[in-house]
DODREN-767226 format. One record per residue: x, y, z of N, C-alpha, C, CB in turn; chain; residue in one letter; residue number from 1. Coordinates in steps of 0.1 Angstrom, whole numbers. Glycine has a CB too. Layout:
<sites>
n_x, n_y, n_z, ca_x, ca_y, ca_z, c_x, c_y, c_z, cb_x, cb_y, cb_z, chaine, residu, num
X, Y, Z, X, Y, Z, X, Y, Z, X, Y, Z, A, a, NUM
...
</sites>
This chain:
<sites>
n_x, n_y, n_z, ca_x, ca_y, ca_z, c_x, c_y, c_z, cb_x, cb_y, cb_z, chaine, residu, num
-123, 173, 21, -114, 174, 11, -114, 162, 2, -99, 177, 16, A, m, 1
-116, 163, -11, -116, 151, -20, -102, 146, -21, -121, 155, -34, A, p, 2
-101, 133, -23, -88, 126, -25, -82, 130, -39, -89, 111, -23, A, l, 3
-69, 132, -39, -63, 135, -51, -53, 124, -54, -55, 149, -51, A, s, 4
-55, 117, -66, -47, 106, -69, -39, 109, -82, -56, 93, -72, A, f, 5
-27, 103, -83, -20, 104, -95, -12, 91, -97, -10, 116, -95, A, r, 6
-7, 89, -109, 1, 77, -112, 15, 80, -106, 1, 74, -127, A, y, 7
19, 72, -97, 32, 74, -90, 37, 60, -86, 31, 83, -78, A, l, 8
49, 57, -89, 54, 44, -85, 61, 45, -71, 63, 38, -96, A, i, 9
72, 51, -71, 80, 52, -59, 86, 66, -58, 91, 41, -58, A, f, 10
91, 72, -48, 93, 65, -35, 81, 69, -26, 106, 70, -29, A, p, 11
79, 60, -16, 71, 63, -5, 75, 55, 7, 56, 60, -8, A, f, 12
71, 58, 19, 76, 52, 31, 70, 39, 35, 75, 62, 42, A, g, 13
70, 36, 48, 65, 24, 53, 50, 22, 49, 66, 23, 68, A, m, 14
46, 10, 46, 33, 7, 41, 30, -8, 44, 31, 10, 26, A, s, 15
17, -12, 42, 13, -26, 44, 3, -30, 33, 7, -27, 58, A, w, 16
2, -43, 32, -7, -49, 22, -19, -53, 30, 0, -62, 15, A, y, 17
-31, -47, 26, -43, -49, 34, -52, -61, 29, -51, -37, 34, A, q, 18
-53, -62, 15, -61, -73, 10, -64, -71, -5, -74, -74, 18, A, g, 19
-72, -80, -10, -76, -81, -24, -90, -77, -27, -73, -94, -30, A, d, 20
-93, -72, -38, -106, -70, -44, -107, -78, -57, -110, -54, -46, A, i, 21
-115, -88, -57, -116, -96, -69, -127, -89, -78, -121, -111, -65, A, q, 22
-124, -89, -91, -134, -82, -100, -139, -92, -110, -127, -70, -107, A, t, 23
-151, -89, -115, -157, -97, -126, -152, -93, -139, -172, -97, -125, A, n, 24
-158, -98, -150, -153, -95, -164, -156, -81, -168, -160, -105, -173, A, h, 25
-164, -74, -160, -166, -60, -163, -158, -51, -154, -181, -56, -161, A, k, 26
-149, -56, -146, -141, -49, -137, -147, -44, -124, -136, -37, -145, A, g, 27
-159, -49, -121, -166, -45, -109, -162, -55, -98, -181, -46, -111, A, n, 28
-160, -49, -86, -156, -58, -75, -159, -51, -62, -141, -61, -75, A, g, 29
-159, -59, -51, -162, -54, -38, -154, -62, -28, -178, -55, -35, A, y, 30
-150, -55, -18, -143, -61, -6, -145, -52, 6, -128, -63, -9, A, a, 31
-146, -58, 17, -147, -50, 30, -134, -52, 38, -159, -55, 38, A, r, 32
-128, -41, 41, -116, -41, 48, -118, -34, 62, -104, -33, 41, A, f, 33
-116, -41, 72, -119, -36, 86, -105, -33, 92, -127, -46, 95, A, v, 34
-104, -21, 96, -91, -17, 102, -92, -2, 107, -80, -18, 93, A, g, 35
-81, 3, 111, -81, 17, 116, -74, 25, 105, -73, 19, 129, A, r, 36
-82, 32, 97, -78, 40, 86, -81, 55, 89, -84, 35, 73, A, f, 37
-72, 61, 96, -74, 75, 100, -61, 81, 105, -85, 77, 111, A, n, 38
-62, 92, 112, -49, 99, 116, -41, 90, 126, -53, 112, 122, A, e, 39
-47, 80, 132, -40, 71, 141, -34, 59, 135, -49, 67, 152, A, e, 40
-34, 57, 122, -29, 46, 115, -13, 47, 116, -34, 45, 100, A, t, 41
-7, 36, 121, 7, 36, 122, 13, 22, 121, 12, 43, 135, A, f, 42
26, 22, 119, 34, 9, 120, 44, 11, 131, 41, 7, 106, A, i, 43
47, 0, 138, 57, 1, 149, 63, -13, 151, 50, 6, 162, A, v, 44
75, -14, 154, 82, -26, 158, 90, -22, 171, 91, -32, 147, A, a, 45
84, -23, 183, 90, -17, 195, 100, -26, 202, 80, -14, 204, A, p, 46
102, -38, 197, 111, -47, 205, 125, -48, 198, 105, -61, 205, A, s, 47
133, -57, 203, 146, -59, 197, 144, -65, 183, 155, -68, 206, A, t, 48
154, -63, 174, 153, -69, 161, 151, -84, 162, 165, -66, 152, A, p, 49
142, -89, 153, 139, -104, 153, 140, -109, 139, 125, -107, 160, A, t, 50
141, -122, 138, 141, -128, 125, 127, -127, 119, 146, -143, 126, A, v, 51
126, -124, 106, 114, -123, 99, 112, -135, 90, 113, -110, 91, A, a, 52
99, -140, 89, 97, -152, 80, 100, -148, 66, 83, -157, 81, A, p, 53
107, -157, 59, 111, -155, 45, 101, -163, 36, 125, -159, 42, A, l, 54
89, -157, 34, 79, -163, 25, 84, -163, 10, 66, -157, 27, A, t, 55
90, -151, 7, 94, -149, -7, 109, -146, -7, 86, -138, -14, A, h, 56
116, -148, -17, 131, -145, -18, 134, -130, -16, 137, -150, -31, A, s, 57
124, -122, -19, 127, -107, -17, 123, -102, -4, 119, -100, -28, A, t, 58
118, -110, 5, 114, -106, 19, 126, -102, 27, 106, -116, 26, A, d, 59
124, -93, 36, 135, -89, 46, 137, -101, 55, 131, -76, 53, A, a, 60
149, -103, 59, 152, -114, 68, 151, -110, 83, 165, -119, 65, A, g, 61
150, -97, 85, 150, -92, 99, 139, -82, 101, 163, -87, 103, A, e, 62
132, -82, 112, 122, -72, 116, 130, -62, 124, 110, -78, 123, A, n, 63
133, -50, 119, 141, -40, 126, 132, -33, 136, 148, -30, 117, A, p, 64
138, -28, 147, 132, -19, 156, 128, -6, 149, 140, -16, 169, A, v, 65
115, -2, 151, 110, 10, 144, 101, 17, 154, 103, 7, 131, A, t, 66
104, 30, 157, 94, 38, 165, 81, 39, 157, 100, 52, 169, A, n, 67
70, 44, 163, 58, 45, 155, 60, 55, 143, 47, 51, 164, A, p, 68
55, 50, 132, 56, 58, 119, 41, 59, 114, 65, 52, 109, A, i, 69
36, 71, 114, 22, 72, 109, 21, 71, 94, 16, 86, 114, A, h, 70
11, 65, 89, 10, 62, 75, -3, 69, 70, 10, 47, 72, A, t, 71
-2, 80, 64, -14, 88, 60, -18, 86, 46, -11, 102, 63, A, y, 72
-11, 78, 38, -14, 77, 24, -22, 64, 20, -1, 77, 16, A, h, 73
-28, 64, 8, -36, 53, 3, -31, 50, -11, -51, 57, 3, A, v, 74
-30, 37, -14, -26, 33, -27, -35, 21, -32, -11, 29, -28, A, g, 75
-36, 20, -45, -44, 9, -51, -35, 3, -62, -58, 14, -57, A, i, 76
-35, -11, -62, -27, -18, -72, -34, -28, -79, -15, -24, -65, A, w, 77
-31, -31, -92, -35, -43, -99, -27, -55, -95, -35, -40, -114, A, f, 78
-32, -67, -97, -25, -78, -93, -12, -80, -101, -34, -91, -95, A, n, 79
-11, -74, -113, 1, -76, -121, 4, -63, -129, 1, -88, -130, A, s, 80
16, -60, -133, 19, -49, -141, 12, -50, -155, 34, -48, -144, A, p, 81
10, -63, -160, 3, -65, -172, -12, -60, -171, 3, -80, -176, A, t, 82
-18, -63, -160, -32, -58, -158, -32, -43, -157, -38, -64, -145, A, d, 83
-22, -37, -151, -22, -22, -150, -21, -16, -164, -10, -18, -141, A, a, 84
-12, -22, -172, -10, -17, -186, -23, -18, -194, 2, -24, -193, A, v, 85
-30, -29, -192, -43, -31, -200, -53, -20, -196, -49, -45, -196, A, k, 86
-52, -15, -184, -61, -4, -180, -55, 10, -182, -64, -6, -165, A, a, 87
-44, 11, -189, -38, 24, -193, -29, 30, -183, -49, 33, -195, A, g, 88
-24, 21, -173, -15, 26, -163, -1, 22, -166, -20, 21, -149, A, c, 89
8, 27, -157, 22, 23, -159, 24, 8, -157, 31, 31, -150, A, q, 90
34, 2, -162, 37, -12, -161, 48, -16, -151, 40, -17, -174, A, g, 91
51, -7, -142, 62, -10, -132, 57, -20, -122, 66, 3, -125, A, a, 92
66, -28, -117, 63, -38, -107, 65, -32, -93, 71, -51, -109, A, t, 93
55, -35, -84, 56, -31, -71, 54, -43, -62, 46, -19, -67, A, t, 94
58, -42, -49, 56, -54, -40, 42, -56, -34, 66, -54, -30, A, p, 95
32, -49, -39, 19, -48, -32, 9, -58, -36, 14, -35, -33, A, f, 96
13, -71, -37, 3, -82, -37, 10, -93, -30, -1, -86, -52, A, n, 97
3, -104, -29, 8, -116, -21, 21, -121, -27, -2, -126, -20, A, g, 98
23, -120, -40, 35, -125, -46, 46, -114, -48, 32, -131, -59, A, e, 99
43, -102, -44, 52, -90, -46, 55, -87, -60, 66, -93, -39, A, h, 100
45, -89, -69, 46, -86, -83, 34, -78, -88, 47, -99, -91, A, t, 101
29, -68, -81, 17, -60, -84, 21, -49, -94, 11, -54, -72, A, a, 102
11, -44, -101, 12, -32, -109, 4, -21, -103, 7, -35, -124, A, g, 103
11, -9, -101, 5, 2, -94, -5, 9, -103, 15, 12, -89, A, q, 104
-16, 14, -97, -26, 22, -105, -26, 36, -99, -40, 16, -105, A, i, 105
-29, 37, -86, -31, 51, -80, -25, 51, -66, -46, 54, -79, A, l, 106
-21, 63, -62, -18, 65, -47, -19, 80, -45, -4, 60, -43, A, n, 107
-19, 84, -32, -21, 98, -28, -8, 106, -28, -28, 99, -15, A, t, 108
1, 103, -37, 14, 109, -37, 14, 124, -40, 23, 103, -47, A, g, 109
3, 130, -44, 2, 144, -46, 2, 152, -32, -11, 148, -53, A, d, 110
-1, 145, -22, -1, 151, -8, 14, 151, -4, -10, 143, 1, A, f, 111
18, 161, 4, 31, 160, 10, 32, 147, 19, 34, 173, 19, A, p, 112
45, 143, 21, 47, 130, 28, 40, 129, 42, 62, 128, 31, A, d, 113
40, 140, 49, 33, 140, 62, 19, 146, 63, 42, 147, 72, A, d, 114
13, 147, 51, -1, 153, 50, -10, 145, 42, 1, 167, 44, A, k, 115
-9, 132, 41, -18, 123, 34, -32, 124, 39, -13, 109, 34, A, g, 116
-42, 119, 31, -56, 120, 34, -60, 113, 47, -64, 115, 23, A, p, 117
-54, 103, 51, -58, 96, 64, -56, 106, 76, -50, 83, 66, A, l, 118
-47, 116, 74, -45, 125, 85, -58, 133, 88, -34, 135, 82, A, l, 119
-66, 135, 77, -79, 143, 78, -90, 135, 85, -83, 147, 65, A, k, 120
-89, 122, 86, -99, 113, 92, -97, 111, 107, -100, 100, 85, A, l, 121
-107, 115, 114, -106, 114, 129, -113, 101, 134, -113, 126, 136, A, k, 122
-107, 95, 144, -113, 83, 150, -126, 85, 156, -103, 76, 160, A, p, 123
</sites>
């Protein structure tokens, strides 16, 4: 099944920041991300709530207990909303870069919440 992407800012559930792709002046870039990106991708915080590091003023101060939550969606962001607008995308700010000031380009929001494309990938 081909991936279906659309311009979508929010809402979506639990997610994580995986890494950066640096591009050249032509917009070409490459990065290798090693991880588990399939139907078994999930987030969990099984212990008691703990203090979370406050790297940025907008970071959560506590890591709450969370049962496993599977994350079946994929998103791609520009480093800034300004970069997104230059490429013809929306200029909303999202927290998906190291400074929490990214500009969104694409995600798999056309799929139902519990049916994202990573569900189709088997380990």
